[in-house]
N, C-alpha and C positions, 0 to 999 in steps of 0.2 A: 504492502499501499504509503502510495506515492507521500512525501513528509507535506504538500499542501493538505491531500482530503486529511490524514491526523491533524491537521492546524485546525480544517472546519468544523471537523469530526470535535474536535477538544472544544472549537470556539462555542459550537452548539449547546453541548452539554454545560459550558458555564453560563452561558442565556439560557438555560432551562434552568437551572441551578438556581441561580440568580429570581428568574423571574419567582420561582416556587419561594426563595425567600421574602420576596418581598409580599406574594399574598396570603405567608404568614403573618408578617408585622401587619400589613393593612386591617387584614379578619380581628385581629389581637386590638388593634386601632379603635374599632369600629364599639367589639366588648369595651371597651373602656370610654368611649364617647357614650354610651350607653349607660354606663357604671355614673358618671359624675350625674347624673340625673338626679341620682338619688341622695345624694349633697342635698341636705339646706341650705338655702338661701340665708345674706349677711341676718336679714328680717328677721328670719323666722327663729335665728340663732340666738338674738336679741332679747327675743320672748318670753326663748325657755330661762336666760339668764334672769331674765328680770320676776320671772316666775320662782327664781329660788330652784328646780330641780322640783315642783309641786311633784309633778305626774312622773316622775322617773319609776315609780312604779309599778309603771305600767310596762317598761321595759321588759320584761323577762315573760311574761302570761306573752304580749306582741310577738317577741319573736319562737317561743311556743309555736304559734299558730302559723306564721311565714315558715318554721321547720314542716308544719306538715301540710302546706299547699304542694312542701317540694314533691314530700311523701318523705320526708324524715320524720320518726315517733321517738318521744322521753325512750321507749325501750332500745331502740336503733343508736341512742348515743348513749346509753349504757351500757353497752357493748366494746364501746371503742375503752380504754384504758388512759384516766391521765392524769397527765401530774398540772393543775392549777395558778399559775402565780400572778400576786397583786405585788402593792406595793408602788413607791411612789420614785425610786432612785432606785435602777441594776435588773428591775425584774426580764426588761429584755438580755442582758447579759448571761441573768441566771436562769431563763432558760433555754439561752444559747449554750452553757456552761452543760446546763441537762441533756440538749438533742446532744451534743458531740460525745460525753461521757457515756449513754447506751447505746449509740448508731458506737465508737469501737468498741461496745461488747455485745457487739453481731446485732442487733435487736434493728429492723425498719422502726425508722422514726419518723412522724410528723409534728411542723411545728407550721404553727402559726401566732404570727407578728404582729405589732403594729407600731408607729406608720410605717411607711415601705418610704426608702430613699429617693431610689429612679423609678424602678416600677411594680404596679403596684401587685404582680403577681410576686414580689418577695415573702409575701405576708406567707404566702403559702410553701414551704419546705418540704419536702422529702428527699430522707437518709443528707440533711444539710445542704443542698442545692433546690433551688428558685426553679416552682414548675418550670414547665418551657412552657411559651407562649401559645402550641398548638394546645397541652393537655389548658392554660389556661383560661384558651380560648372556648374549649368543647365542656370545659366543669361550668365557664361563666353561664354559659347561652342554656344548659343542662336546665341552672336554680333558674334564671331572668325568666327565660318562655314560661317558666312549669307557674312562676307567681303573677305575671303577664296574665296568662289565661286565667286565673282564678280571680283575676281582681274585680270583677265585676262582681262575684257573687260576696264582695268584702269589703263595699261602702268605693271601692277603685281603692284601698291605700297597699301600699306597697312598701317596703323596708327603706330605715333612713340606709344611709353610703356601711355603719363601721355592722347595723343590723346584718344587710345582705351580706357581707363578708365572713361574718360571722357564722353565719347558717352555709355559707358557700364552703369556707372551711373544712367543714363535717360533714358536707358531700363530698370532697377532697378526701378525706381522712378515710371513712368509709369503701371509702370507692379504692382506693390503694392500697385498703386495706393492710395499717400499719401496726406495730405491735406498742408502740406506746404514743398517744397524739400531745402535744407540748402546750396549754393554751393562756397564752399570753394576755391577763384582764389590758384593757380597755382603755379605760378612765372609771376611776375607784371599785367597784365589788360590788357591794351589794344589791347596783341594778344593773355595774356593766352585762351586755347581751351574754356574753362568754359564760354567763352563771347560772342560766339554763341548767346546766350538767347537774345531775342529782347526782352521780356515787361516783366524781373521783375518785382515784387511788390515794391521791396525795397533796397538800396545800402548802402554801409555801406564799408568805409576807415580807418580801423585803423592803429594804431601811426605809423610815417613811419619813415626811417635810411637806411644807407647806405647796402645794400645789397643785391650781383645780377649782381656787378656794369656794367664785360664787355657786359652785354646783357640788359642792361636797363638806364644805363648811371653811372658818376661816379663823380655826382652832387646828393643831396635830391629834388632840383626843376624837373632836368632831373627823376625820381623816380618819385616824385608826380603825376609830364603827363601819367604815364602809369597808377601808381595804378587806375586816373580817371576817367581810359579810357572805367571804365564800366558803367559807369553813363550812362542813356536814356533818351529823352525824354520825361518830365513829368511827370517823377518817383523820389519818394522824396529822397535823399540821406541823410545821414549822419556820421558823422566825429569825429574822437575822435579830442581831441585839438592837434594839429600839431605846428612843428614850420615857422614864421612869411614867410618865403620864401617857407613853402612846401602851407599853408597853401591860399595865393595868387594863388598859382597854381589849385593848386583847386577849389578855386572862378572862375579864369577866365574858367575852362574846365569844371565848374557849368554852366554857363552864355550864354557859346561858346552853348553846345548840351543843355541848354534847359531844365538843372534841376535842382528842385528847394531842396538847399541843406541848411542845418541846424548841428551847432556842438553841439555833446553830452555832457548834461551839466555833473559837479558831481555826485558822486554816492549819496556822502548828501543829492542831493537835494530830495532827496527820502528816505530818514531818518531821515522823520518831527518827528520820539516820541522820539530820540535825540539816540536811543541803531540802532549803528551800520549792517549794514545788513552781517548775515554769506555767507559769499563765499564755494564751495566747489573746489578751485583751490583756493591752498596759492599763498601769492604773494604781494605784494602791486598793483605791477600793474595790479593788475585783475582785481581792482574796475573799472579803465578805459575799460577796456571790457567787462565786464559789466556793465556796464554806455550805451553802446553805444549799446548791446544788448537789454538792456530795450526800450531806442529807435529805435532800426527796429522790435520790437516786434508788438510795440504800433502801427507802421505803415502798418503793416503786418495784425492786425486784427481789426484795422478800415480798411485795407480794405477789407475782408470778411466780415466784417457788412456791409458795403455797398455794396457790389456783391449779398449775402443776402437781401438785402431792409428790414434789422430789420421783415420783414414778414415771413417769413420762418425757419419750424424749422431746426435747425444746428443740425439733427439726435439726439444722447443720450447720444453727450456729455458735462459734467458737466463744462461746460464752462461758465469765470465769466465774465459781463462788463467790459470795463474799458475804458475811458474817454481816451484821447490822452491829453491832458490839464492838469491831475492830478496826483499829484507826491505823492498821496498814494498809497501801491503797492495793490494787491489781493495779499490774501494769499499764491496765487495756484503761484504766480511769485515766491515769498519770498522764498518758498521753490522748484519751478525750479532753485534759484542760486543755494540754499543750497547743494542740492541733486546732481550740475553742477558737475563732473568727465570728468577730461579730463587727460590721463596717459602722464606720462615725460613731464609734463612742475610742477617743483616745489610738487615733489613725490616723499613725503619718503615712502620709504619697508623697517623693520623694524626683524629682523630675532636672536636669538641666538649670542651673541655676533659682529654682525654688524648690523650697520645701513645706508641702501643705499640713499642719495639724488638725486633724479634725474632731471635733468632740460635740455633737448635741447637746452639752448639758442647760438643763433651762431652770433650775433651782438652787440658791444659793450656797449650797453645799456639793452639788454634784459641780456649779461654775468655779465652787472652792479649786476642787478634786482635778478641774481640767487643769487649772492654773499652773497648782504644781506637779502636774505631771509636765506640760509648756515650759516652763521654766527649765524641768529638771532635763526634759528630752533635749530643749534645741540649746543648754547649753554643750551638752555635752555633743554637742552637734558640730557649732560654731569651733570646736578643738580641732573637728578634721578642714575648716573652711577659712579662704586664706581672704582679703583682699574685704571690702566694704561688705559688711554684712548688714540686713535692716529687719525691723520686725513692724510686722502691719499686722493689726487686727480686724477681721470682716464680723460683723454683729447683726443680728437681729431679734428682740423677742414678739415673743405673738402669745397670744388669747388674754388673757388677765390676769398674768402675771406682770408685776412690779417689777418695772426695769432697774427704777436702780438698784433695788435689790442686788443683780447681776452687775449691774457697768461699774457700779461702785470699788469692788476689787479687782476689777480688771483693768481701770483706770492705776492702780497702782502697781503698776503688771512695766509701766513704761516706756509703751510700745513707741513704734519713730512716727506713726500713721495709724489713726482707726477711721476704716472701712462701713458707712449704713446704705443698709439698700433692702426691700422687703424679700421673700419669698418666692419672686416672680423669679423666673429663670431670664426673658427676654423683654425688652423691652414692647408696646405696641406696634412700632416701625417694624420692625425682625419678624413680620406674620408667618414665613414661610418657617423658619426653623418654628417659632411657634407651635407651628402645624406638627409637629412631630412630638411634642411632651403636653402630650390629654394626659400622663400620667401626674403631672404635674400642678391639671387647671385645681382653683378651689375657692369655689363658690362660696364657702362660706364665711367672706370678709371682702369689702370692696375695694380696690384698688384705691380708693381715695384716701383710706380710713387709712391703708397699709402702708401709703405714701406718709401719711401725717403723722404714725409711728414713728417711722423713721426718721425721720426730723426731731421727732422730739429725744431723740432717743443721742440722735448726733449733741443736740440743743442741751444735756444734760450731761453727756460727758464731756463738753467742753468747760461747761459747769465746775462742772469735779477736776477739771484734768488744770486750769484755771486757780481753783481753789486748794489744790494739791501742794503746786509748784511755789503761789504763792502762801502755802505753810514754811516749806522746806525753805522759801530762801528767808523767813521770817526766825526762822530756828537755826539757821547760821551764822544772822546777824547776832542773836543773840548769845551765841553762845562763843562768838568773837569778843563782844560784848563783858561775858563775864573771866572767861579768860583774861584780858585785861585790865581787867577793876576789882575782879573777885566778887561779883552779887550775885546773887540768888535772881535767880533766872522767872521770870511774870509768867502766871499763864498763859497760854494763849487763846485767845475766845475765835474758835475756829467758825462758829457761824457766822459771825460779823467780820469776816475778814479781809471776803472783798471790798468792804467798805473803808478801809484803812487807808486812804488815799492822801495819805496827810504824808506817809512813808514813803519816798518813789522806788526806797530796794524792795518794797513787795507788791511794786506795781508789777504785771506783767501781761503778755500779750502770748492767744492759744500757741501763737505758731512758738513762740520758745518753747514749751512741754510737750504736742502732741497737734499733728496736723493731721486732721478731720474733712472727712470728704464724702456725700451723701449721691445715694446713685439709683434710679428710675428698677435697674431689674439687677439680678446677679451677672448675668453677663458683663455688663457694663463695669462692674462692682469688681473683676476680676483683672477685664483688662488693666486697669490703671492701678491695683494693687500688684499687680505681676511683671508692671511698664511695659507691657505688649511681649512679656516673653512663655505667653502661655498658648505652645501653638497651639489648640483646638480651640480658639477662639479668635473669631479672624477677625482680621486687624481694623481699627478703627482709625477715626482721626489722630494727624499725632499732638500729642501731648507733652504740656509743659509741668516737671515737676519739681517741686523747692529742692534745692541743694542739699537739704536736710536730706533729702532718702535720692536724691538723684547719681543715677548710675552704680545706681548697687548691682555687688558682682553676685550677694546670693540674697536670695528674701525668702524667710519664715512668715511665714501667715499662719495665723488661729483664726481659724473660723469656729464658730459656738454661739450658743445662745436658742438654737433653734435646729432643731433635726431637721426639718424639712430646709434651712440654711442646708444647712450638709449635705443631704442629698442632692439640692439644687446644683450645689459641686461640683458633687462628683459626679452625675449627671452631665456635665461639662466636662471638663477635665478626664475621664475615662476612670477604670482602677488604676488601682498600684501596680 
């Protein structure tokens, strides 16, 4: 056969393959567009917030009805072997550790998480991998069309976005015949859609703090009540160490429900050899998440062994016997901890001239942990770099979160520049690019409200940064006076420091401490933050940079404040 014919056949095969890939992608986009119609608009959500979640107790009965319309009964759900995890911080990482541990034990795992970073199909993982676009599309229409077909008999009702995905996750896991289904709670626990599960094998509550206060309450004890709402009678539960006020509520709810409760021991308990366990997710808080994951997996394996009655063969799985009271971890478990990956949490992506530090921290405690990780990791990297190295913050916060709580600790990091943008990947000018990002479409907030929030965040950062520099200058001047005159240092009135115009040395400009910029979308923000070095972002108009950051040899960029922001960045720059 001639070379020319071979080339023609190869070209035809390549064209056919590309055509097939495009068709798969197109069908997936159609499914996501249909899914997005289930999002509540901004006005509806505002009404819910104003009602203080008074109708939240209807969530579970409604989800049960939606599941039944799809053909999934509670008896079907009972057949799933579920690990159910709630919490404010670390519940996704804890679930990821559970999944990795049990997968390395030889079990077929299903994992439902939220939110997604880049594509919605990430929320459904089989053996640690997001389901394919083909499977996502097929499973989606299986569920969506049955609901559409029956809605006239139910006053036209359709589930909300998250409720639909919860029902779809049950459908996926039942069809895939997983050994274990790991469910991460969306918001709260008591009234969360995932709480339709009647008979989980084990429940976990990770570290608690203030978040979603307009729905769950404005104190930790109120939030703890909701999180412990996933407990079930005679189902063992494990909690991370908690503040006393939260732990007391969790214990009370466990007693009230009839749920045996334990507090996860520190990870050091399982490091009998003296060598620290290697974890696949960076950050010191992951040790706590790994510890609770180990306890949950112990409970799950013990339950499975009990059901198997130790006499039945467990297929061809290479599982390891694991005594629940044993602090020595099987090698498959330590490998599961080591190989665990959970993108968007303490994640680093390095490119020529740029290193992205990505963490979706959105509470005070998680931001503090993020800062600790960033300072340590960036300092370690800087030892290997030469030339001019600068640090840039890319930030956004959403929902009912108090932005000042997140921004104030970030101000003290001493960034060279701080960039603010909404969780919008492209501006309205780039309609072609936007059309390929249907997974990132968000109808729950208006564009105007997002841009207003961005501006408010930037102005707050500027005010706090100026105050910080003024305070540093004041303290320096006071120290110099003390050294000269041995005079006792006066107390600094930090509340009114910006009004001290009588002292020229405490007057400063924002450019002296940090450069701030706001942008209408993530792509524009990254183009500026990387000084045009990011190859995946189409070059835009030439931008002038202040001398403080201009011509940097390497740029360390921390992206934080919102998982949706982190997901938007990963979607633009690509994976590691």
